[in-house]
PQR file of N, CA, C, O and H, with PARSE charges and radii, in Angstrom:
ATOM      1  N   UNK A   1     198.680 -48.698 129.109 -0.4000 1.5000
ATOM      2  CA  UNK A   1     198.526 -49.204 127.730 -0.0000 2.0000
ATOM      3  C   UNK A   1     197.662 -50.462 127.730  0.5500 1.7000
ATOM      4  O   UNK A   1     197.785 -51.310 128.613 -0.5500 1.4000
ATOM      5  N   UNK A   2     196.796 -50.572 126.740 -0.4000 1.5000
ATOM      6  CA  UNK A   2     195.911 -51.747 126.675 -0.0000 2.0000
ATOM      7  C   UNK A   2     196.530 -52.817 125.778  0.5500 1.7000
ATOM      8  O   UNK A   2     197.119 -52.510 124.742 -0.5500 1.4000
ATOM      9  H   UNK A   2     196.696 -49.882 126.023  0.4000 1.0000
ATOM     10  N   UNK A   3     196.388 -54.070 126.189 -0.4000 1.5000
ATOM     11  CA  UNK A   3     196.921 -55.158 125.369 -0.0000 2.0000
ATOM     12  C   UNK A   3     196.001 -55.395 124.171  0.5500 1.7000
ATOM     13  O   UNK A   3     194.833 -55.005 124.184 -0.5500 1.4000
ATOM     14  H   UNK A   3     195.910 -54.320 127.031  0.4000 1.0000
ATOM     15  N   UNK A   4     196.543 -56.036 123.142 -0.4000 1.5000
ATOM     16  CA  UNK A   4     195.714 -56.299 121.951 -0.0000 2.0000
ATOM     17  C   UNK A   4     194.481 -57.097 122.343  0.5500 1.7000
ATOM     18  O   UNK A   4     193.384 -56.835 121.850 -0.5500 1.4000
ATOM     19  H   UNK A   4     197.491 -56.353 123.131  0.4000 1.0000
ATOM     20  N   UNK A   5     194.658 -58.076 123.235 -0.4000 1.5000
ATOM     21  CA  UNK A   5     193.507 -58.895 123.667 -0.0000 2.0000
ATOM     22  C   UNK A   5     192.481 -58.004 124.349  0.5500 1.7000
ATOM     23  O   UNK A   5     191.282 -58.135 124.100 -0.5500 1.4000
ATOM     24  H   UNK A   5     195.549 -58.289 123.636  0.4000 1.0000
ATOM     25  N   UNK A   6     192.940 -57.098 125.209 -0.4000 1.5000
ATOM     26  CA  UNK A   6     192.015 -56.198 125.917 -0.0000 2.0000
ATOM     27  C   UNK A   6     191.307 -55.299 124.911  0.5500 1.7000
ATOM     28  O   UNK A   6     190.098 -55.090 125.005 -0.5500 1.4000
ATOM     29  H   UNK A   6     193.914 -56.992 125.411  0.4000 1.0000
ATOM     30  N   UNK A   7     192.057 -54.766 123.950 -0.4000 1.5000
ATOM     31  CA  UNK A   7     191.451 -53.884 122.942 -0.0000 2.0000
ATOM     32  C   UNK A   7     190.374 -54.655 122.189  0.5500 1.7000
ATOM     33  O   UNK A   7     189.298 -54.117 121.930 -0.5500 1.4000
ATOM     34  H   UNK A   7     193.040 -54.935 123.874  0.4000 1.0000
ATOM     35  N   UNK A   8     190.647 -55.902 121.837 -0.4000 1.5000
ATOM     36  CA  UNK A   8     189.667 -56.713 121.106 -0.0000 2.0000
ATOM     37  C   UNK A   8     188.400 -56.866 121.932  0.5500 1.7000
ATOM     38  O   UNK A   8     187.293 -56.753 121.407 -0.5500 1.4000
ATOM     39  H   UNK A   8     191.521 -56.340 122.048  0.4000 1.0000
ATOM     40  N   UNK A   9     188.565 -57.126 123.233 -0.4000 1.5000
ATOM     41  CA  UNK A   9     187.378 -57.286 124.096 -0.0000 2.0000
ATOM     42  C   UNK A   9     186.589 -55.987 124.129  0.5500 1.7000
ATOM     43  O   UNK A   9     185.363 -56.003 124.015 -0.5500 1.4000
ATOM     44  H   UNK A   9     189.465 -57.218 123.660  0.4000 1.0000
ATOM     45  N   UNK A  10     187.275 -54.869 124.283 -0.4000 1.5000
ATOM     46  CA  UNK A  10     186.582 -53.568 124.358 -0.0000 2.0000
ATOM     47  C   UNK A  10     185.829 -53.312 123.057  0.5500 1.7000
ATOM     48  O   UNK A  10     184.680 -52.868 123.074 -0.5500 1.4000
ATOM     49  H   UNK A  10     188.271 -54.856 124.375  0.4000 1.0000
ATOM     50  N   UNK A  11     186.480 -53.593 121.930 -0.4000 1.5000
ATOM     51  CA  UNK A  11     185.833 -53.371 120.626 -0.0000 2.0000
ATOM     52  C   UNK A  11     184.581 -54.239 120.525  0.5500 1.7000
ATOM     53  O   UNK A  11     183.537 -53.776 120.065 -0.5500 1.4000
ATOM     54  H   UNK A  11     187.413 -53.953 121.916  0.4000 1.0000
ATOM     55  N   UNK A  12     184.686 -55.485 120.950 -0.4000 1.5000
ATOM     56  CA  UNK A  12     183.522 -56.388 120.880 -0.0000 2.0000
ATOM     57  C   UNK A  12     182.402 -55.831 121.742  0.5500 1.7000
ATOM     58  O   UNK A  12     181.242 -55.818 121.330 -0.5500 1.4000
ATOM     59  H   UNK A  12     185.534 -55.860 121.323  0.4000 1.0000
ATOM     60  N   UNK A  13     182.747 -55.374 122.931 -0.4000 1.5000
ATOM     61  CA  UNK A  13     181.720 -54.821 123.824 -0.0000 2.0000
ATOM     62  C   UNK A  13     181.055 -53.625 123.158  0.5500 1.7000
ATOM     63  O   UNK A  13     179.833 -53.490 123.202 -0.5500 1.4000
ATOM     64  H   UNK A  13     183.690 -55.385 123.266  0.4000 1.0000
ATOM     65  N   UNK A  14     181.853 -52.757 122.541 -0.4000 1.5000
ATOM     66  CA  UNK A  14     181.284 -51.568 121.882 -0.0000 2.0000
ATOM     67  C   UNK A  14     180.363 -52.005 120.754  0.5500 1.7000
ATOM     68  O   UNK A  14     179.268 -51.463 120.601 -0.5500 1.4000
ATOM     69  H   UNK A  14     182.846 -52.867 122.505  0.4000 1.0000
ATOM     70  N   UNK A  15     180.798 -52.979 119.963 -0.4000 1.5000
ATOM     71  CA  UNK A  15     179.970 -53.453 118.845 -0.0000 2.0000
ATOM     72  C   UNK A  15     178.656 -54.010 119.382  0.5500 1.7000
ATOM     73  O   UNK A  15     177.590 -53.740 118.828 -0.5500 1.4000
ATOM     74  H   UNK A  15     181.688 -53.419 120.087  0.4000 1.0000
ATOM     75  N   UNK A  16     178.730 -54.791 120.464 -0.4000 1.5000
ATOM     76  CA  UNK A  16     177.511 -55.379 121.036 -0.0000 2.0000
ATOM     77  C   UNK A  16     176.572 -54.266 121.481  0.5500 1.7000
ATOM     78  O   UNK A  16     175.364 -54.344 121.253 -0.5500 1.4000
ATOM     79  H   UNK A  16     179.596 -55.011 120.914  0.4000 1.0000
ATOM     80  N   UNK A  17     177.115 -53.234 122.112 -0.4000 1.5000
ATOM     81  CA  UNK A  17     176.276 -52.122 122.585 -0.0000 2.0000
ATOM     82  C   UNK A  17     175.617 -51.439 121.390  0.5500 1.7000
ATOM     83  O   UNK A  17     174.446 -51.065 121.455 -0.5500 1.4000
ATOM     84  H   UNK A  17     178.095 -53.170 122.298  0.4000 1.0000
ATOM     85  N   UNK A  18     176.368 -51.274 120.297 -0.4000 1.5000
ATOM     86  CA  UNK A  18     175.811 -50.611 119.113 -0.0000 2.0000
ATOM     87  C   UNK A  18     174.713 -51.486 118.513  0.5500 1.7000
ATOM     88  O   UNK A  18     173.674 -50.987 118.080 -0.5500 1.4000
ATOM     89  H   UNK A  18     177.319 -51.578 120.244  0.4000 1.0000
ATOM     90  N   UNK A  19     174.957 -52.811 118.494 -0.4000 1.5000
ATOM     91  CA  UNK A  19     173.957 -53.718 117.919 -0.0000 2.0000
ATOM     92  C   UNK A  19     172.677 -53.669 118.745  0.5500 1.7000
ATOM     93  O   UNK A  19     171.577 -53.700 118.193 -0.5500 1.4000
ATOM     94  H   UNK A  19     175.801 -53.216 118.846  0.4000 1.0000
ATOM     95  N   UNK A  20     172.817 -53.591 120.073 -0.4000 1.5000
ATOM     96  CA  UNK A  20     171.621 -53.561 120.932 -0.0000 2.0000
ATOM     97  C   UNK A  20     170.976 -52.184 120.862  0.5500 1.7000
ATOM     98  O   UNK A  20     171.676 -51.180 120.997 -0.5500 1.4000
ATOM     99  H   UNK A  20     173.711 -53.566 120.521  0.4000 1.0000
ATOM    100  N   UNK A  21     169.671 -52.104 120.657 -0.4000 1.5000
ATOM    101  CA  UNK A  21     168.962 -50.823 120.560 -0.0000 2.0000
ATOM    102  C   UNK A  21     168.937 -50.098 121.903  0.5500 1.7000
ATOM    103  O   UNK A  21     168.381 -49.004 122.004 -0.5500 1.4000
ATOM    104  H   UNK A  21     169.102 -52.919 120.547  0.4000 1.0000
TER
END
């Protein structure tokens, strides 16, 4: 199970990847 903090980091990483072309 992922912690809320870990989930937040993963989401941020995904958003950054989406933002980057």
